[in-house]
C-alpha positions, 0 to 999 in steps of 0.5 A: 182837382176840386178848388178850395171852397167855403164848405171846408172853411176853417179858422186857425187861431195862431200865436205869431211872434211880433217880428217883421216877416213872420206874418208874411211867411205864414201867408206864403206857407198857406198859399204854397199848400193850396189854402185860400186865405179869406181873412186875417184878424187880430184877436190879441196883441202884445209887444212880443206876441200877436194872436191872429185868427186866420180864415182859410178855405180848403178843398176837403178835410184832409186838405184842412189838416194839411194846412194846419200842419203846415202852419204849425211848422212855420218858424215863429208860429204856434197853432192855438186851436182850429175851428171848422166854420161849417160845423160852427154854423150848424151848432144848435141848428140853423132855424128857430121859432119866434112869436109873431105877436107881443105877449107882454100884458094880461090882455095879450095873454087873454087873447093869444091863449086862454080864454080868448083862443077858445073862440078862434078854436071853436070857429075853426072847429065849425069851419076847418077852412078857417085854419088857413086864415087864423093859424100858421097853416096859411104860411107854413109847410113841412119839409118831409124826408126819410133820408134815403136819397140825400143829394151827394150823400145817398141813404144817410137816414133821418138823423143825418138828413136833419141838417139838410132839411134845416137848410131847406127851411132856412132857404124858404124863409130867406127867399120867400118868407115861408115858414118851413119845418123839417120832418125827418121820418124814421120809416122803411116804406112808402106807405109809412111816409104817406100815413105819417104825412096824412096825420100831420097835414092839418098843421101845414099849408103845403108839403115839400117832399125831399131826398126820398129815393126813387121809385118810392118818391113817385108813389109817395107824391102821387098818393099824397096829391090824391089824399090831401087838399094842399100842394104836394111838391117833390123838389128833387123831381120838379124843382130840378126839372123847372130850373133845367127847363128854364136854363135850356129855354135860354140856352137854345136861344143862344145856339139858334136851335128849336126844341122840336129839333133837339136830340137830348141825352139825359144821364140819370133816369131817377126822380129828376131825370124822369121829371125833367124829361116829362117837361121837355116832352111838354115843350116839344122835344121828341128825341130824348135818350135816357142813360143809367148805369146799365146804358141806354133805357129802351123798351124791353130792356131787363130790370126796369122799375115802373118809372123806367118802364114809363121812360122807356115807352115814351122816349128813345124813338130810335131804340138806341142801345149801348153806353153813353158814349155810343148814344151821344154822337149827334146830340145837341144837349147833354143833361147830367143828373147822375154822378161825376166824370160820366163823360170826357172831353173826347165825347164832346167832339161827337156831339152836334154843332154848338152843343149844350152841356148841363153837368149838374152832379154835385159836388163833382159834375159829370164833366168839369167845366175846365175839361169842356172848355172850348168844346161846348157852346153853353155850359152849366153845372149845379155848383155856385163857383162856376157860371150858370148854376142850375139850383133848385132854390130858383124854383121852390121858394117862388112855387110855394109862395105863389101856391100858398098865396093863391090858396092852391090845393095842388101844383099842376104841370102848367104851374110848374111850366109857368115857373120855368118860363118865369125864371127864364124871363128874368134875363132879357134876351139882350143880356143872354150870353153863354155864361149867363143863361140862368139868373142868380139865386140872389136876384130878387126878381126870381121869387117875385116872377115865379110866385106871380106866375104860379099864382096866376096859373093856379087861378086860371086853372081853378085849383084855388081854395080862395084868393087872399089879398095882400 
């Protein structure tokens, strides 16, 4: 059963009789129904009545309603109202635009806008490269989505995708100081996405593609990378791959295995699965078997799209066939990029000694860590309430920070690998443990090291427009 968590946090405003024992009964009732009390604050007080705000974490919406009903039934307690704290946080959106300069005098206005702005505009018209110096282009990216593959939600369309892209913009700003703007497109084809991004590209220094379904996402990224001279990065592919590789680099140190000897099972052969596999192959992993809803992917299997045909041609050297439980025996690593409850505890028994399991499906992993306990050497998930969270926010802020600072025109495979190495390096070998193979997303050294590594690699490979100092 899913544990209570902040995503389903509610504030229950209650009127409580000012009689000893009433508050205790209230807290007990919430605990008995499985609610996790985070805070109890006084809103109003009188001799007879106390109005309190009780902040409670629930498992889901139905559980939150059950908690409300239970609270209402407590003698001496009346529920005045209930607020969903997650929806409150999103009211009016999560991001805003602010001026970087003061505009308080006529002089300020004359330089920031007319007539002074005309001088800057004409300079850029003569040399468009100056836009990287004198406009927001230097530090601004577009987060582009069509809402067809939103994590854990699927095809919810462009309107439903807006809050997710806003959240991504917030992370860019908070972790790397990058200004990002959500662009959710109402389109039906890859060509429409490509054309739309081409038309808005003059404003932005980079494009972060997000939550675009496979195989469309592959075409969009490839074409835009050819057409535009700014970094294009599909985070669902490369962000996931970078952080997964970083975690695996440290995990294999714990179990004392080498990349070239690993047998890796990848559950989910979509955008993230393909990108992760390519990075693993670059590290020397030779035996990778991908599994989708129809079983193992192999050359000649029916109904393979272009990306899965590539996958089949470059993986599964023994041409293994069958369901996941049929190809899992002897595997050193399981990488889950699919859905909940794909494998069971008994499946882990047939894996190689000291197996590594990355169950990254969100919100429910391919196997719950509680079920895998005692059966694996290293366990990681995509969730923040378990150790070893494999989270893309470890990658994309630093990758774009480094690329923008270097004036990179593209993001190369070597730049991605440099980012993975940088993330892994944040944890010294002396501190590695089964419960600590990947740093916290709040560790400030992550963005510092990733951005520096990406910047250096871009300069080394000569893909920089120019190098900005400071």
